[in-house]
N, C-alpha and C positions, 0 to 999 in steps of 0.2 A: 521588529524582532525585539525580543525582550531575552535576556540571559541572566543567570545567577549560577554562581560556583561555590561550594563549600565542602570542606574536609575536616576531619575529625578524628582524633587519636583512637576513639573508642575507649571503652571501659576495661580491658583486659591487656592492653598494650602500652609499654613505656615510652614508645616513639612512634611517629608517624611517617611510615615509608610511602605514603601515596604522595602524589603530586598531581597538580592541575593546572590546566590553561584555558582562559576563557574570554575571547575578545571578540565583538561584534564589529569591530574596525578591520580594515583592509591590512593583511599580512603578505607582502610581495603582490602576486597576481590572485589571491585567494581573498575575497570579500569578508570573510570571518573566519575563525578557526576555535575548536573547542577539542579539549583533550583531557583525557584521564589516565594515570599510570599507577600501578601497584607494583612496587619494588619488592624484590626478594634478596635473599642473602643475611649477612650478619646484621647488627645493630645499625651500624653505619653504611654497609655497603647497599642495603636495599633503599635507604634514603639517596645514595648517590647515584645509584641507577635509574630511578624514576626521574630525578630531576635533570641527569644527564641526558636521558632519553627524550625527554620533552622539550628541553633547551635546545638539544640538536634538531630534534624535528622542526621546530619553530624557525630556526636560523636557515635551515635547508629550504623551507617554503619562501622564507623572505627573499632568498638569492635565487630562486628556481627561476629558469626561462624555458621550462617546458610546455608544451602546447595544451596539455589536458591534465586536469585536476588528478587522474589516478597515475598517470607518469610522474608527476611531481611528487604525489603522496609515496610512490616507490622509492624514488630517490631519499626522500626524507627518512623512509624507513631503514635503508641501507647506511645512510649517513648515521643515524641515531644508534644503530645497531655497533657500527664500527666504534663510535665514540665510547661505548660502554665497554666493549672487548679491550680497546686501547688501555682503558683506565684500570680494567681488571689484571691486564698484563703487567702494568707499571706497580702494582702494589699487591702483594700476595695476601693481604687482608681482604682485598677485594675480589679475589678468586671465586668464581662461579655465581657472581651476582647476576641479576638479570630483572627484567620488568616486564609487565603487560604493557599493553598500549591500547586504546580504542580513541577514535578520533572522528570529527565530522566537520565538513564545510558545506554550506548552503549557497548556491549560486541560482537565482532565478527560482525555479519550482523544482530543483532537484538537488537532494541531499548526496553528498559523497562522504562514504563511509569507510574507515580502515580499522581493522582490528588485528592484533595477535595475544593470545594468552585468554584469561577468562574475565576480563573486563568487559562490561556490556554496553549496547546502545538499544534503548527501547524507543519505539515510537507510539504515543498515545493519541488515538483518534477515534473517540468513543469507546475505545477497548484498548487494552494494551497489549503491545506484539513486539517480541523480541526479534530484532534486526539481525545481530550478530549470532554467530554460533561459537559456544565456547571451545577452546583448545584444551581439553582437560580429560583426564581419565574417565570421570563420571559420563561426560558427554559421550564419549565412545561406548560407555557400558549402556547408554540409554540407546544409541544408534544400534547397536547389536542386539537390543532386546533384553540385555541380561538384568536391566533393573529398568523401573518406571521413571517417567520424568519427575513425578512427585517424591521420588526418593533422593534426588541429587543433593538438596539441601542439608540433608542429616547423613549422607553416607561418609563413613569414616575417611575416605580417601577423597572427598571433595575438595581439597587444597592442592593436589597433584594436577600440574598444568604439564601440556605436551609440547606448548610452543610458547616462547617468549624472545624478547629483545636481549641480546648479549649472551646468550648460550651457545651460539652457532654461527659460524661466518656467513651462513646463507639462511636469513630467516624466511618464513613463509607465512606472509600475513593475507588475511582476506580482505578484498576489496566489495563494496556494494554501492549502486546508486539506486536511489527510491526517490518517488515523487513527494512531494511537499504541497500540502494544503494549507491555506489560511486556517488557524486555529490549532493545526498540529503542535502537540508538545513532545520535545525530546529529551530523554533521560541517558546521559552518559555515567556510568558508575563502578565501583570497584565492587569485588566480591564481599567485602565488609557490609554491604548493604544487601546486595541480591541473596546472599547466605543467612540474613538475619530476617528477612520478610519473603513472603510468597509475591509473585507477580501480582495478584489480586489485591493484596494490601497496598502494594504500591499504587496500582491504579485507582484505588478508592481513595487515597489522599491526594493525589493528582487531579482527579475528576469532582472532588467533593463540591466545591463550589469556586466560583471565578475569584481569584486572588493573586496578589503578587508571587512571583516565583520565589523570592526569597522566604516567603511564609512557607510554602511547599517543600523547600529544600531543607528549612530548620526543622520541619515536623519529621520529614524522612530521617534525618539524623536522629532525632530525639526518639522516634519509635524503634530504630535500629539498635539505640543503647538499651532501649526498655526491654529488647528482646534477649540482651546479653551482650551487645556491644563487644563481641569476642575479637574482632579485628578493626583495624583501621576503616573508616566510613567515608567516601567520596562520592559527590554528586555534581554533575553538571547540568542543569537544565535550560533549555532553549525552546523558545515558544515563538511560532512564525505567523 
C-alpha cells in the first residue's frame, strides 16, 4: 500500500480550514486510516471544527473495542460530533461551526468508508467512480431532476451542505463497504478540489502514467489552483 496526503490554502482564502489524516499503520484495531475534513464557520471556527473532528475521530478508533469496523466508525462519528458541539457551547465565537468528514480504512480486500457532508471518496479502477454521495443542496436537486449532474460544480448554491458534524446532536453519516483490488487508487478530497475540476480531469491526472502518489497529489493541487483555487484544497491518495 502507498499513500500520500496534501492540503493547500488555495488562491482565494486567507486560512486553511481543511484538515487531513493519513496513516498506513495500525490505529487501534484498524490496520490503517485516511481522513479528510472541511471545516465551516468563522475564520478560526472552521479550522477548529475540522481539527477537532479528525483528532476526536482518530482517538475514538484508537480506543475502540467494537467488533466491526462500521460500529467503530459509528462511535467515532458520535464522539467527534460531540467534541465539536462542546467546543461551540464553550465559546460563543465558535457557535455554529461544523465540518464535513470523509474517511476510509482498508482491511484485506475491503474498504470501509464513512462520509458526512460533501467531501468525497473516489475509486479509480481504469475509470473514476464516486463512491460517496454528497450531502448537499445541489445533490438533492440532481436527484430530484431539477438540475443535471454537470451543473453541480457551477451552481450558485453548490456550497450549501445538508449534513455535517457539529451542527446537530444526532449526525447522520453514510457508510459503505466496497471491494478492493490490486492497482486500485482511492482519492479522498474536499470540495475545493472537486468544485475546481470535473471527474474526468481528475481521472486523467491519476491514470496518466505510473508515478508516485506524491506527484499525482501535487498536480491535482496545482490544477485546482490554476482553475481558480477558490477554496482550500485537500487530497489523500491511497494505492492498494
